[in-house]
C-alpha positions in Angstrom: 59.2 116.8 158.9 58.8 113.9 156.5 55.7 111.7 156.5 56.0 108.0 156.7 55.1 106.3 153.5 53.4 102.9 152.7 56.7 101.1 153.1 57.0 102.0 156.7 56.8 98.9 159.1 53.5 98.8 160.8 51.9 101.2 158.3 48.1 100.7 158.0 47.7 100.4 154.1 45.2 102.7 152.5 42.6 101.2 150.3 42.2 102.5 146.8 39.8 105.5 146.8 38.6 108.2 144.5 40.0 111.7 144.7 38.4 113.7 147.5 35.5 115.8 146.3 35.8 119.5 146.4 34.8 121.5 149.5 31.2 120.9 150.4 28.7 123.6 149.9 25.6 121.4 150.3 24.6 119.1 153.1 26.4 115.8 153.2 24.8 112.6 152.2 22.4 110.9 154.7 23.8 108.4 157.1 22.4 105.5 155.0 24.7 106.5 152.2 27.6 107.8 154.1 30.1 105.1 153.4 32.4 106.4 150.7 33.4 104.5 147.7 36.6 102.7 148.6 36.2 104.1 152.1 38.3 102.7 155.0 35.2 101.3 156.6 35.0 98.2 158.6 37.5 96.4 156.3 40.4 98.2 157.9 41.7 97.6 161.3 44.1 99.1 163.7 46.6 97.3 165.7 46.8 97.5 169.6 49.5 100.1 169.5 47.7 102.4 167.2 44.5 102.0 169.3 46.5 102.9 172.5 48.1 105.9 170.8 44.7 107.2 169.6 43.3 106.7 173.0 46.3 108.4 174.5 45.7 111.5 172.2 42.1 111.7 173.3 43.2 111.2 176.9 45.7 114.1 177.0 43.1 116.8 177.2 41.1 115.4 180.2 44.5 114.6 181.8 45.5 118.2 181.4 42.2 119.3 182.9 41.5 116.8 185.6 45.0 116.4 187.1 45.0 120.1 187.9 41.5 120.1 189.5 42.6 119.2 193.1 45.0 122.0 193.0 42.4 124.8 192.1 41.8 125.9 195.8 45.6 125.9 196.4 46.1 128.1 193.3 43.4 130.5 194.5 45.3 130.8 197.8 48.8 130.9 196.4 48.1 133.6 193.9 45.6 135.4 196.1 43.0 135.4 193.3 39.2 134.9 193.3 38.0 131.5 192.6 36.1 132.8 189.5 39.5 134.1 188.1 41.3 130.8 188.8 38.5 129.0 187.0 39.5 131.0 183.9 42.6 128.8 183.8 40.2 126.0 182.9 38.2 128.2 180.6 41.3 129.4 178.7 42.5 125.9 178.2 39.1 124.8 177.0 38.6 127.8 174.7 42.2 127.1 173.2 41.1 123.5 172.5 38.0 124.7 170.8 39.7 127.3 168.6 42.7 125.1 167.8 40.6 122.3 166.4 39.1 124.7 163.8 42.6 125.2 162.4 44.1 121.8 162.9 41.0 119.8 161.5 41.1 121.4 158.0 44.9 121.3 158.0 44.9 117.6 158.6 42.4 117.2 155.7 44.8 119.0 153.4 48.3 117.9 154.6 47.5 114.6 156.3 47.1 113.7 159.9 50.6 113.1 161.0 52.5 116.4 160.5 49.9 118.8 162.2 49.7 116.3 165.0 53.5 116.4 165.8 53.6 120.2 165.5 50.8 120.6 168.0 52.3 118.1 170.4 55.6 119.9 170.5 53.9 123.3 171.1 51.8 121.6 173.9 54.9 120.4 175.7 56.5 123.8 175.6 53.4 125.6 176.8 52.9 123.2 179.6 56.5 123.7 180.8 55.9 127.5 181.0 52.8 127.0 183.0 54.9 125.4 185.7 56.7 128.6 186.2 54.0 131.1 185.8 54.5 133.9 188.4 51.0 135.1 188.3 47.4 134.1 187.4 47.3 136.3 184.3 50.4 134.5 182.7 49.1 131.1 183.8 45.7 131.9 182.0 47.7 132.9 178.8 49.7 129.8 178.6 46.9 127.5 179.5 45.2 129.1 176.4 48.3 128.2 174.3 48.4 124.8 175.9 44.7 124.2 174.8 45.4 125.6 171.2 48.2 123.0 170.9 46.5 120.2 172.6 43.6 120.5 170.2 45.7 118.6 167.6 45.4 115.4 169.5 41.7 115.5 170.0 40.7 116.3 166.5 43.2 114.3 164.7 42.5 111.2 166.7 38.8 111.5 165.7 39.6 112.1 162.1 41.9 109.0 162.1 39.1 106.9 163.4 36.9 108.1 160.5 39.7 107.3 158.1 39.9 103.6 159.4 36.2 102.8 160.3 32.7 103.2 159.2 29.2 102.4 160.5 28.8 100.2 163.6 32.5 99.5 163.7 33.1 103.2 164.1 30.6 103.3 167.0 32.4 100.5 168.7 35.7 101.9 168.2 34.7 105.2 169.8 33.5 103.3 172.8 36.9 101.5 172.9 38.6 104.9 172.9 36.3 105.9 175.7 37.6 103.0 177.7 41.2 104.1 177.1 40.8 108.0 177.4 38.3 107.4 180.2 41.0 106.1 182.4 42.6 109.7 182.4 39.7 111.2 184.5 40.0 108.1 186.7 43.7 108.4 187.5 44.4 112.1 186.8 42.7 113.6 190.0 44.4 110.7 192.0 47.8 111.5 190.6 47.1 115.3 191.1 46.2 114.6 194.7 49.2 112.6 195.4 51.5 115.1 193.6 50.1 117.8 196.1 51.2 115.6 198.9 54.8 116.1 198.0 54.9 119.4 196.1 52.6 122.3 195.2 50.5 123.0 192.2 53.4 123.6 189.9 54.4 120.0 190.2 51.3 119.0 188.4 52.5 120.9 185.3 55.9 119.3 185.6 54.3 115.8 185.4 52.1 116.9 182.4 55.2 118.2 180.7 56.7 114.8 181.0 53.6 113.0 179.9 53.3 115.2 176.8 56.9 114.7 175.9 56.7 110.9 176.2 53.5 110.8 174.0 55.1 113.0 171.4 58.0 110.8 171.1 55.8 107.6 170.8 53.6 109.3 168.2 56.7 110.4 166.1 58.1 106.9 166.2 55.1 104.6 165.8 51.9 106.4 164.6 51.7 106.4 160.7 49.8 108.4 158.2 46.1 107.3 157.8 45.0 109.8 155.1 46.6 108.9 151.7 47.4 111.8 149.3 44.6 110.9 146.8 41.9 111.5 149.6 43.3 114.9 150.8 41.6 118.2 150.0 43.2 121.2 148.3 42.4 124.8 149.0 43.2 127.1 151.7 41.2 128.9 154.4 38.3 129.8 152.1 37.9 126.2 151.0 37.9 125.0 154.6 35.3 127.5 155.6 33.2 126.5 152.7 33.4 122.9 153.8 32.4 123.7 157.3 29.5 125.8 156.1 28.3 122.9 154.1 28.6 120.6 157.0 26.6 123.0 159.3 24.0 123.3 156.5 23.2 119.7 157.2 20.3 119.9 159.8 20.9 116.5 161.3 24.7 117.0 161.5 24.2 120.2 163.2 21.7 118.6 165.7 24.0 115.9 166.7 26.9 118.4 167.0 24.8 120.8 169.3 23.3 117.9 171.4 26.9 116.6 171.9 28.2 120.0 172.8 25.5 120.8 175.4 25.9 117.4 177.0 29.7 118.0 177.1 28.9 121.4 178.7 26.9 119.7 181.5 29.8 117.4 182.1 32.3 120.4 182.2 30.0 122.3 184.6 30.6 119.3 187.0 34.4 119.4 186.2 34.8 123.0 186.8 32.7 123.3 190.0 33.3 120.0 191.7 36.6 120.9 193.3 34.8 123.7 195.2 31.6 121.9 195.7 33.3 118.8 197.2 36.1 120.4 199.1 34.9 123.9 200.1 31.2 123.4 200.6 31.2 119.7 201.9 34.7 119.9 203.5 36.3 116.9 201.8 40.0 116.6 201.4 41.8 116.7 198.0 42.3 113.0 198.2 38.6 112.3 198.9 37.7 114.5 196.0 40.0 112.6 193.7 38.5 109.3 194.8 35.0 110.5 194.1 36.0 112.0 190.8 37.6 108.7 189.8 34.6 106.8 190.8 32.3 109.0 188.6 34.8 108.4 185.7 34.6 104.7 186.3 30.8 105.0 185.8 31.3 106.9 182.5 33.8 104.4 181.2 31.6 101.4 182.3 28.5 102.7 180.5 30.5 103.5 177.5 31.7 99.8 177.4 28.1 98.7 177.8 27.2 100.9 174.8 30.1 99.5 172.6 30.1 95.9 173.6 26.3 95.3 174.2 24.1 98.0 172.7 25.9 98.6 169.4 24.3 96.3 166.8 21.3 95.5 169.1 19.9 99.0 169.9 20.1 101.9 167.4 22.5 104.7 168.2 19.6 107.2 168.4 17.8 105.1 171.0 21.0 104.8 173.2 21.6 108.5 172.7 18.1 109.4 173.7 18.3 107.3 176.8 21.6 108.9 177.9 20.2 112.5 177.4 17.1 111.7 179.4 19.0 110.4 182.2 21.4 113.3 182.2 18.3 115.6 182.4 16.7 113.7 185.3 20.0 113.7 187.3 20.2 117.4 186.8 16.8 117.9 188.1 17.6 115.8 191.1 20.9 117.8 191.8 19.0 121.1 191.6 16.4 120.0 194.1 19.1 118.7 196.5 21.4 121.8 196.2 18.4 124.2 196.3 17.2 122.8 199.8 14.0 121.1 198.5 14.9 118.0 200.6 16.3 120.0 203.5 20.1 119.9 204.4 21.7 117.0 202.4 25.2 115.8 202.8 27.9 114.9 200.3 26.7 111.3 199.7 23.3 112.2 198.0 24.9 114.9 195.9 27.8 112.5 194.9 25.2 109.9 193.8 23.5 112.4 191.6 26.7 113.4 190.0 27.6 109.7 189.5 24.4 109.1 187.6 25.0 112.2 185.4 28.6 111.3 184.6 27.8 107.7 183.9 25.1 108.7 181.4 27.7 110.5 179.4 28.9 107.1 178.3 25.8 106.8 176.2 25.5 110.4 175.0 29.1 111.3 173.9 30.2 108.4 171.8 26.8 108.1 170.0 26.8 111.9 169.1 30.3 111.6 167.7 29.6 108.5 165.7 26.3 109.6 164.3 27.7 113.0 163.2 30.8 111.5 161.6 28.8 108.9 159.8 27.4 111.7 157.6 30.9 113.3 156.8 33.2 110.8 155.1 34.4 113.4 152.7 35.7 115.8 155.3 36.4 114.0 158.5 39.0 116.5 159.8 36.7 119.4 159.4 33.7 117.5 160.9 35.7 116.4 163.9 37.0 120.0 164.3 33.3 121.3 164.4 32.4 118.5 166.9 35.2 119.3 169.2 35.2 123.1 168.8 31.4 123.4 169.6 31.8 121.1 172.6 34.7 123.0 174.1 33.3 126.5 173.2 30.0 125.7 175.0 31.9 124.1 177.9 34.1 127.2 178.1 31.0 129.3 178.5 29.6 126.9 181.1 32.8 127.0 183.2 32.7 130.5 184.8 28.9 130.5 185.2 29.1 127.7 187.9 31.1 130.2 190.1 28.9 133.3 189.8 27.5 132.8 193.3 30.9 132.2 194.9 32.0 129.1 196.8 29.0 128.8 199.2 26.5 127.1 197.1 26.3 124.3 194.4 23.1 125.7 192.9 24.7 127.4 189.9 26.3 124.2 188.9 23.0 122.3 189.0 21.2 125.0 187.1 23.9 125.1 184.3 23.7 121.3 184.1 19.9 121.3 183.7 19.9 124.1 181.1 22.5 122.3 179.1 20.7 118.9 179.4 17.3 120.3 178.4 19.0 122.1 175.4 20.6 118.8 174.3 17.3 117.0 174.4 15.7 119.9 172.3 18.5 119.8 169.7 18.3 116.0 169.4 14.5 115.9 169.0 14.2 119.1 167.0 17.0 118.8 164.6 18.0 115.2 164.4 14.4 113.9 164.5 15.3 110.3 165.0 11.9 108.9 164.3 12.2 110.1 160.6 15.4 108.0 160.2 13.5 105.0 161.6 10.6 105.5 159.3 12.9 105.8 156.3 14.8 102.6 157.2 11.3 100.8 157.6 10.4 101.9 154.1 13.7 100.7 152.6 13.1 97.3 154.3 
């Protein structure tokens, strides 16, 4: 599958850069010195089409998850399987996305971004088509795993491409722009899923996803060009990739941002996994009402993400915005645990929905800033760093998913407990490993 060269129309030209350094075996340089010599940085810009394509790649995984959510109770009945088993279809897809990133990220550092992306997209389309015809829950779980493994290419390579093209505050702003684009997927996906269920069964959801994946693959093949020039690619095989990742994880601050982002994502995924049963089975809402509430929460996440990118970046340090987001997530988790645990007596859907809205909205501060702060430290291995960011998030999310259903479908307490534990863990990692006050003190000394 040939790569497009610099002569391709619409190609984003690469600036001259020194050859990529060998695989890291020591912690990366601090953020203040993260901009590589001849790095893409703020000097390079993407056109609207490339921005939309990168947003579409990051939107495909939430689309694959959230469009399927209104159908979970129906799948449980149709396949005569326990709710916890059906939730494994989410866990399998999430675990596949986590493991796939570990493979695709280093591959993209070695062979460029475009070729691994196209291969992954083709496999995603095939796996999704098979999901639509799965006769039993076991086969559905297996092909959801393959779907996740292949879909990982879009997540990790889109992040790596952003790092190829941007640096510093420009990168933080672009991540917020991606959140605006990819954040529309959680808004519209449950709505589409709910409407699909009006005219067909849960299999129709996978038919629609197959079509979306095929269309996105075609557009990527035709219009998305290479962003990593050959002189900046890494040599070596699996061993070199593992050494690079070990070097990244040896950086205490990078590890702190990675873990904080993963635990925040797990709190989010606890909501994603449990909310179809909480809203529809415990509070008796219809699939369409659930879809509307889910979409409203996603609007909150997107709106706060845009406030972060348009108003806060450049005025408030990313660490302050991240700390505020994590604090609000923790407080919302405490409130949800008190409400679902009966501390305020019998509460209806509206107070619980309000707590979930606050928690979801605060993700608009937490997630883009953990990504930007971590990738600022890794200009020499953006693919591997993006893989570690995505893998940790999806693995921790995959662990959180089945835990929310351990008490069955009669209580939302497990969801709130998982969210609170993850939120407190994210705060602990941010304060204990990232130590943002040290960065402020160092910046003050340099001034």
